[in-house]
Short mmCIF file of the C-alpha atoms (twelve columns), coordinates in Angstrom:
data_MODEL
# 
_entry.id   MODEL 
# 
loop_
_atom_site.group_PDB 
_atom_site.id 
_atom_site.type_symbol 
_atom_site.label_atom_id 
_atom_site.label_alt_id 
_atom_site.label_comp_id 
_atom_site.label_asym_id 
_atom_site.label_seq_id 
_atom_site.Cartn_x 
_atom_site.Cartn_y 
_atom_site.Cartn_z 
_atom_site.pdbx_PDB_model_num 
ATOM 1  C CA . MET A 1  4.941   32.138 -0.898  1 
ATOM 2  C CA . VAL A 2  1.947   29.804 -1.010  1 
ATOM 3  C CA . THR A 3  0.047   28.935 -4.160  1 
ATOM 4  C CA . ALA A 4  -3.215  27.037 -4.442  1 
ATOM 5  C CA . GLU A 5  -5.380  25.439 -7.094  1 
ATOM 6  C CA . CYS A 6  -9.072  24.684 -7.075  1 
ATOM 7  C CA . ILE A 7  -10.100 21.464 -8.803  1 
ATOM 8  C CA . GLU A 8  -13.684 20.465 -9.588  1 
ATOM 9  C CA . ALA A 9  -13.925 16.867 -8.342  1 
ATOM 10 C CA . ILE A 10 -16.727 15.957 -10.760 1 
ATOM 11 C CA . GLU A 11 -14.684 17.125 -13.754 1 
ATOM 12 C CA . PHE A 12 -11.483 15.423 -12.538 1 
ATOM 13 C CA . PRO A 13 -12.563 12.185 -10.832 1 
ATOM 14 C CA . HIS A 14 -9.051  10.717 -11.035 1 
ATOM 15 C CA . LEU A 15 -7.808  13.560 -8.793  1 
ATOM 16 C CA . ALA A 16 -10.755 13.148 -6.438  1 
ATOM 17 C CA . ASN A 17 -9.824  9.471  -6.098  1 
ATOM 18 C CA . LYS A 18 -6.106  10.209 -5.709  1 
ATOM 19 C CA . TYR A 19 -6.770  12.609 -2.823  1 
ATOM 20 C CA . SER A 20 -9.641  10.589 -1.303  1 
ATOM 21 C CA . VAL A 21 -12.158 13.420 -1.563  1 
ATOM 22 C CA . GLN A 22 -15.172 12.587 0.590   1 
ATOM 23 C CA . GLY A 23 -16.448 16.108 1.164   1 
ATOM 24 C CA . VAL A 24 -15.748 19.652 0.146   1 
ATOM 25 C CA . PRO A 25 -13.825 21.752 0.629   1 
ATOM 26 C CA . ARG A 26 -10.793 19.452 0.822   1 
ATOM 27 C CA . ALA A 27 -7.260  20.760 0.733   1 
ATOM 28 C CA . VAL A 28 -4.142  18.635 0.505   1 
ATOM 29 C CA . ILE A 29 -0.892  20.409 1.273   1 
ATOM 30 C CA . ASN A 30 2.230   19.050 -0.462  1 
ATOM 31 C CA . ASP A 31 0.494   15.689 -0.986  1 
ATOM 32 C CA . LYS A 32 0.919   15.123 2.780   1 
ATOM 33 C CA . VAL A 33 -1.458  17.048 5.011   1 
ATOM 34 C CA . PRO A 34 -5.195  16.843 4.238   1 
ATOM 35 C CA . LEU A 35 -7.750  19.339 5.522   1 
ATOM 36 C CA . GLU A 36 -11.417 18.557 5.028   1 
ATOM 37 C CA . GLY A 37 -13.917 21.292 5.717   1 
ATOM 38 C CA . ALA A 38 -13.523 24.968 6.488   1 
ATOM 39 C CA . TYR A 39 -10.708 25.808 8.915   1 
ATOM 40 C CA . PRO A 40 -9.807  29.081 10.585  1 
ATOM 41 C CA . GLU A 41 -6.700  30.774 9.203   1 
ATOM 42 C CA . PRO A 42 -4.415  29.918 12.178  1 
ATOM 43 C CA . MET A 43 -5.159  26.200 11.713  1 
ATOM 44 C CA . VAL A 44 -4.393  26.407 7.996   1 
ATOM 45 C CA . VAL A 45 -1.085  28.123 8.760   1 
ATOM 46 C CA . GLU A 46 -0.197  25.328 11.207  1 
ATOM 47 C CA . ALA A 47 -1.071  22.698 8.596   1 
ATOM 48 C CA . ILE A 48 1.197   24.427 6.077   1 
ATOM 49 C CA . LYS A 49 4.020   24.496 8.628   1 
ATOM 50 C CA . GLN A 50 3.456   20.800 9.306   1 
ATOM 51 C CA . ALA A 51 3.585   19.997 5.585   1 
ATOM 52 C CA . LEU A 52 6.842   21.936 5.283   1 
ATOM 53 C CA . GLY A 53 8.318   20.091 8.242   1 
ATOM 54 C CA . SER A 54 8.586   23.236 10.376  1 
# 
């Protein structure tokens, strides 16, 4: 199972700084694998596998 949260960078600047948000959308998987921009589903699945060490 995969869960996700959406955080408004302007409302939570400390999180934007922590995750080095430069543009949106930005996803960070398991605090390891960043994705900046819109990605097709197969690329997101590969990034999740990478973050899980698969």
